[in-house]
N, C-alpha and C positions, 0 to 999 in steps of 0.2 A: 504494500500500500504506500502510495506517495505521501510521505510525512508532511511535506510542505502543504499539500492539499488539506490535510487534517488541520494543521496550524491555521491556515487561512480560513477554513470554515468555522473553526472555534472562535477566531478573532471576530468574524462577522456576526456571530450569535453567542456571545459569552454567557456562560451559566445556563443556557437553554438547551444545549445539545447533550445527548448521551452517545455512547459508542454505537448503540443500535441505530440511533437517528442518523449518525454519520454514515454508517454502512448502508442503510436504506436509501439515503439520498444519493449515494455514489453507485448503488447497484452492485456492490461487492459483498463478499461474505463478512459476517460479523467477526469471525475468527481473524481474518486478515486485518480488519480495522483495530481489533483488540490488541493484536501484536504491535501495530504501529503506535497506538496510544500508550501501551505499556512502555515502549522504548522512550517515548517523549516524556512520560512521567518519571522514569528512571534518570533521565538526563536533566530533569528539573525545568522542563519547558511547559508542561501541562499539569494541572491539578484537578482532582475530582473532589466534589463535595457531596454530602449525603443529604437527601431530602428528609425532613423530620417525619413526614407521614409514611414514607415508603423507603426503607434502607436499600432496596434493590435499584432505585433510581439514583444515578450518580452523575449529575450534570458536570460538564467539562468547562474549564476556563484556562486561559494562558497565564503563566507566571510573568513577572516583569521580563525575565530573560527570554521567555517564549515569545512575548510581544516584540522584543528587540530582534530576535532571530527571524520572525515572520517579516518584519519591516526590511531587514537586510536581504532576505531571500527575494522579496518583491522587487527591490531595487535591482538585484542581479537579473531577474527575469525580464524586467523592462529594458535593461541595458543590452541583454542578449537579443531580445526581440528587435531592438533598434539596429544593432549590428547586422543581424540576419537579414533585415529588410534592405540594408545597403548593399548586400552582395548581389552582383549582376550575374544572373544565370543565363546561359546561352539559349536555353529552350524556354519559350514562353508558355508551355503547356501547364496544365494544372497539377500534374503528378510529377514528383521529383524522382530523378534517377539516383542510383548510388553515386555516380560520378558528380552529380550536382550537389548531393549532400557532402561528399568529400571536399568539393570546392568550397562550400560554405564553412565546413570545419577548418579547412586550411586558412581561409581568410580570417575567421574568428581567432584562431590560434596565433596567427601573425600579428593581428592588431592587439591582442591581449599581451603578447610578448613585448611589443613596442611600447604599450602603455605602462607595463611594469618597469621597463628600462628607464622611462622618463621619470617615474616616481622614485 
C-alpha cells in the first residue's frame, strides 16, 4: 500500500478515518492498509485514538512529524510532476513506451544531479 496515499488521506480527514475506511475508499484489502498504517504508527507519523463508545473504532490522525512528512512528500510530487511535464517526448501518442519512460528518467536524473551540485 502506498504510504504517502495513506498520509495524504488522513491529512484530508483527520480523526475521521479508520483503517477500514481507508481500505474501502482505495478499493484494496484491509490487511494491506493495516500493514501500511502499522508501519506509519511505528515510525511515529500516525496515531490512533479510541472512541469512548466503541473501542473497536480507532480513528487515525497524523502526528506533527507525519504532517511534516506529508507536506515534504507533496512538494516532491509536485516538483517531479513539473519536471516530467518539461520532458519533450518524440511521440505525441497517449501511451508511453519504455524508451520514452527511460528518456524521462534520464532527464529527471540529470536535472536532479545538476540541482544537487548547485546546492
